[in-house]
N, C-alpha and C positions, 0 to 999 in steps of 0.2 A: 775488703782488701786494705783499707787504711788502718783498721784495727789490727789485722794480722801482721802488718809490717811496722806497727807502732809509729804511725805517722799522724796521730790525732792532733798533736800540738803544732803540727806544720800546716794545718788546713788553711789558716788565714795568713800564712807567711808569704812575703814577696820573694820571688825567685830571681836571682841576678844581683848585680852589685850596682846600687844607685847610691851615690855619695850622700852620706849623712842620714840614711834611712834605717840604720840598725844592722844587725848581724845577718839576718836571713836564715838559711838552713845550712847544716853542716854537709860535708862531702859524703858522709855515710847516709844521711837523709836524702841527699840528691840521688845517690845510687839506688836506694830503695824506692824512691819516687819514680825513677826511670823504669825500674823493673815492674812496679805496680801499673804504670801506664801501658806497658806491653801485655801484661796478663789480663788486663781489663778487656782487651779485644778478643779474648778467648781463642787464641791461635791454635790450630790443630798441631802445629809443631813450633817449638821455640828454641832457637839456638842462642846460647848464652856463653860467651867467652869469659871465664873466670868471674861469675856473677857475685861471688862472695869475697873477692879481694878487698881488703881494707874494712871489712865488717867483722865485728866480734863474733865469737863462736856461737853464742846463743841466738843472735839474729841470723847468722848463716844457716843454722839448723831450721829456723822458722821459714826462711826463704825456700830452702830445698823441700821442706815438708809441704 
């Protein structure tokens, strides 16, 4: 899932804003990470309200695929 959503470079990143610790992850990466955590549970049904908003067309295609 990490490779499919191109999150390899985020594996060791801290999530959240702690003063003076660097940039963290982008909003697009955060959205893909949230989606990845949901699909890892292998739900029988997944409701996604605009899951590709704010994500480039190539990544949106990969998410839907």
